[in-house]
C-alpha positions as CSV (number, residue, x, y, z in Angstrom):
1,M,7.8,-14.2,-10.2
2,K,4.2,-14.8,-9.2
3,L,3.1,-13.0,-6.1
4,D,0.1,-13.6,-3.8
5,I,-0.3,-10.0,-3.0
6,L,0.8,-6.8,-4.8
7,A,0.5,-3.6,-2.7
8,F,0.6,-0.2,-4.5
9,G,1.2,3.1,-2.9
10,A,1.2,6.6,-4.4
11,H,4.2,7.4,-2.3
12,P,6.9,5.4,-0.5
13,D,5.6,5.0,3.1
14,D,1.9,4.7,2.1
15,V,1.9,1.0,2.1
16,E,3.7,0.7,5.4
17,L,1.3,3.1,7.1
18,G,-1.8,1.7,5.5
19,C,-1.2,-2.1,5.5
20,G,2.3,-2.8,6.9
21,G,0.9,-5.1,9.6
22,T,-1.2,-7.1,7.1
23,I,1.7,-7.5,4.8
24,A,4.0,-8.7,7.6
25,K,1.4,-11.2,8.8
26,E,0.8,-12.6,5.3
27,I,4.5,-13.0,4.7
28,A,4.8,-14.8,8.0
29,N,2.1,-17.1,6.8
30,G,4.1,-18.0,3.7
31,K,2.6,-15.6,1.2
32,K,4.7,-13.8,-1.4
33,V,4.2,-10.1,-1.3
34,G,5.5,-7.2,-3.5
35,V,5.3,-3.4,-3.3
36,V,5.0,-0.9,-6.2
37,D,5.4,2.8,-5.4
38,L,3.9,5.1,-8.0
39,T,6.2,8.1,-7.2
40,R,9.4,8.7,-5.4
41,G,7.7,11.3,-3.1
42,E,9.9,14.0,-4.5
43,L,7.5,16.8,-3.5
44,G,7.6,15.8,0.1
45,T,8.5,18.7,2.4
46,R,11.1,16.7,4.3
47,G,13.9,14.7,2.9
48,T,14.6,14.1,-0.8
49,A,13.7,11.5,-3.4
50,E,17.1,9.9,-2.8
51,T,16.6,9.6,0.9
52,R,13.1,8.2,0.3
53,D,14.6,5.6,-2.1
54,E,17.0,4.5,0.7
55,E,14.2,4.4,3.3
56,A,11.9,2.5,1.1
57,A,14.6,-0.2,0.6
58,E,15.1,-0.5,4.3
59,A,11.3,-0.7,5.0
60,A,11.1,-3.5,2.4
61,K,13.8,-5.4,4.2
62,I,11.9,-5.0,7.5
63,L,8.7,-6.2,6.1
64,G,10.4,-9.1,4.1
65,V,8.7,-8.4,0.8
66,S,9.9,-10.3,-2.2
67,V,10.2,-7.3,-4.5
68,R,9.8,-3.5,-4.5
69,E,9.6,-1.4,-7.6
70,N,9.1,2.3,-8.2
71,L,7.3,3.6,-11.4
72,A,8.7,7.2,-10.9
73,F,5.4,8.9,-11.8
74,A,5.3,12.6,-11.2
75,D,4.5,13.2,-7.5
76,G,1.4,15.4,-7.2
77,F,0.9,15.5,-11.0
78,F,0.3,11.9,-12.2
79,V,-3.1,11.3,-13.8
80,N,-5.4,8.4,-14.5
81,N,-4.9,8.1,-18.2
82,K,-3.9,5.4,-20.7
83,A,-0.2,5.9,-20.4
84,H,-0.2,5.5,-16.6
85,Q,-2.7,2.7,-16.7
86,L,-0.5,0.7,-19.0
87,E,2.4,1.0,-16.6
88,I,0.3,-0.4,-13.8
89,I,-1.0,-3.2,-16.1
90,K,2.5,-4.2,-16.8
91,M,3.2,-4.6,-13.1
92,I,0.0,-6.6,-12.6
93,R,0.7,-8.9,-15.5
94,K,4.3,-9.3,-14.4
95,Y,3.6,-10.4,-10.9
96,Q,0.0,-11.9,-11.4
97,P,-1.2,-11.2,-7.8
98,E,-4.3,-12.8,-6.5
99,I,-4.9,-9.7,-4.4
100,V,-4.1,-6.1,-4.9
101,L,-3.9,-3.6,-2.1
102,C,-4.0,0.1,-2.9
103,N,-4.5,3.6,-1.6
104,A,-7.6,4.9,0.2
105,I,-10.5,5.8,-2.1
106,D,-10.6,9.3,-0.6
107,D,-8.0,11.1,1.5
108,R,-6.3,14.3,2.5
109,H,-3.5,14.0,-0.1
110,I,-4.8,14.3,-3.7
111,D,-2.4,11.5,-4.9
112,H,-4.1,8.9,-2.6
113,G,-7.5,9.1,-4.2
114,K,-6.0,9.4,-7.7
115,G,-3.7,6.5,-7.1
116,S,-6.5,4.4,-5.7
117,K,-8.7,4.9,-8.8
118,L,-5.7,4.5,-11.2
119,V,-4.7,1.1,-9.8
120,S,-8.3,-0.1,-9.5
121,D,-9.0,0.8,-13.2
122,A,-5.8,-0.9,-14.3
123,C,-6.7,-4.0,-12.4
124,F,-9.8,-4.3,-14.5
125,L,-8.1,-3.4,-17.8
126,S,-5.3,-5.9,-17.1
127,G,-7.8,-8.7,-17.6
128,L,-8.7,-7.6,-21.2
129,L,-7.1,-9.8,-23.9
130,K,-7.0,-7.1,-26.5
131,I,-4.8,-4.8,-24.4
132,E,-1.3,-5.8,-25.4
133,T,1.7,-5.1,-23.2
134,E,5.3,-6.3,-23.3
135,S,8.0,-7.0,-20.7
136,N,11.5,-7.8,-21.6
137,G,10.5,-8.1,-25.2
138,E,7.8,-10.7,-24.6
139,I,4.0,-10.3,-24.8
140,Q,2.5,-10.4,-21.4
141,Q,-0.5,-12.6,-20.6
142,K,-3.7,-11.0,-19.4
143,W,-4.3,-11.1,-15.7
144,R,-7.0,-9.7,-13.4
145,P,-6.6,-9.9,-9.6
146,K,-9.4,-11.7,-7.7
147,Q,-9.8,-8.9,-5.2
148,V,-8.8,-5.2,-4.8
149,Y,-8.8,-3.9,-1.3
150,H,-8.2,-0.2,-0.3
151,Y,-6.3,0.5,2.9
152,I,-7.3,3.4,5.1
153,Q,-5.0,6.4,5.5
154,W,-5.4,9.9,7.0
155,K,-9.1,10.3,6.9
156,H,-11.3,8.1,9.1
157,I,-13.2,5.7,6.8
158,E,-15.4,2.9,8.1
159,P,-13.7,-0.4,7.0
160,D,-15.6,-3.1,5.2
161,L,-13.2,-5.7,6.5
162,T,-10.6,-5.8,9.2
163,V,-7.4,-7.8,9.6
164,D,-6.1,-8.9,13.0
165,I,-2.4,-7.8,13.1
166,T,-1.8,-8.7,16.7
167,G,1.8,-9.8,16.9
168,F,2.9,-7.7,13.9
169,M,2.5,-4.2,15.1
170,D,6.1,-3.9,16.0
171,T,7.1,-4.9,12.5
172,K,4.7,-2.4,11.1
173,M,6.0,0.4,13.2
174,A,9.6,-0.5,12.4
175,S,8.8,-0.3,8.7
176,V,7.1,3.1,9.1
177,L,9.9,4.5,11.2
178,A,12.5,3.4,8.5
179,Y,11.3,6.7,6.9
180,K,13.3,8.6,9.4
181,T,13.2,11.9,7.4
182,Q,9.4,11.9,7.3
183,F,8.3,11.3,10.9
184,F,8.8,12.7,14.4
185,D,12.4,13.6,15.2
186,P,12.9,16.2,18.0
187,N,16.3,16.9,16.7
188,S,15.3,17.6,13.1
189,D,15.7,21.1,11.7
190,E,13.4,20.4,8.8
191,P,9.9,22.1,8.5
192,Q,7.1,20.6,10.4
193,T,4.4,18.7,8.5
194,P,1.1,17.0,9.4
195,I,2.9,13.7,9.6
196,S,6.1,14.8,11.4
197,S,4.4,15.4,14.8
198,K,4.6,13.0,17.7
199,N,0.8,13.0,17.7
200,F,0.8,11.5,14.2
201,T,3.4,8.8,15.1
202,D,1.4,7.9,18.2
203,S,-1.8,7.8,16.2
204,I,-0.5,4.9,14.1
205,N,-0.5,2.8,17.2
206,Y,-3.7,4.0,18.8
207,R,-5.7,3.8,15.6
208,A,-4.7,0.2,15.1
209,R,-5.3,-0.5,18.8
210,D,-8.8,1.1,18.7
211,L,-9.7,-0.8,15.5
212,G,-8.5,-4.0,17.3
213,R,-10.6,-3.1,20.3
214,L,-13.7,-3.0,18.1
215,I,-13.2,-6.5,16.8
216,G,-12.0,-8.0,20.0
217,V,-8.2,-8.2,19.3
218,E,-5.2,-6.1,20.2
219,Y,-4.4,-4.5,16.9
220,A,-6.1,-4.4,13.5
221,E,-6.0,-2.7,10.1
222,G,-9.0,-1.8,8.0
223,F,-9.8,-2.0,4.3
224,T,-12.7,-1.0,2.0
225,V,-13.8,-3.2,-0.8
226,E,-15.1,-2.9,-4.3
227,R,-17.4,-5.8,-4.3
228,Y,-19.1,-7.9,-1.6
229,V,-17.0,-10.0,0.7
230,A,-18.0,-13.6,0.4
231,V,-17.4,-16.6,2.8
232,D,-18.3,-20.2,2.6
233,S,-19.8,-20.3,6.0
234,L,-20.9,-17.8,8.7
235,F,-18.5,-19.6,11.0
236,D,-15.6,-18.3,8.8
237,L,-16.2,-14.9,10.4
238,K,-14.3,-14.1,13.6
């Protein structure tokens, strides 16, 4: 299955939090989108790997993605090396996305920056003919995405580009809140974490609203880029 966009997240819920609105909008516009989670989030303070599996499946349904896979890398301990790069390369070659979305280049959680660089490096390596990979017993063809964009997460990072997600904020929030073990629940007996407060849940909305304000729309998501953004005309810019 060829996809238009393949979104990677170090943990289940990263993609929803970082670019769920963009994904929902692109799917509504007829694009095929997939998600690959690097880990099962098994070191998360709240919930379990099994509950995260269930929540990720529900969030995928809400967003309407074509496929969701989990590479089951070690949460907190995966590294950017050949073995991990090859697993990412297999995903890129399997789905041949035009665009890859991945974690923030620098963030509070160490897996986010690691995952960002790992996926970015694999996107380049995936285009090299002499790196051979197999899927279902067949040699895969080389493939390099045209663009790699990094969504913004915990830390405030100035975006290089923004996407108007007005009309898709409700879908984004529903996909995030599918991870019911992770976020604010006044009846939960689990330990509090930086993302389990009501303030954090509220921040998802007000950060998107503030970014939207800055570009003259209701809601927006921001991304950083690895190379210059190019347009055919100045009039292509909103």
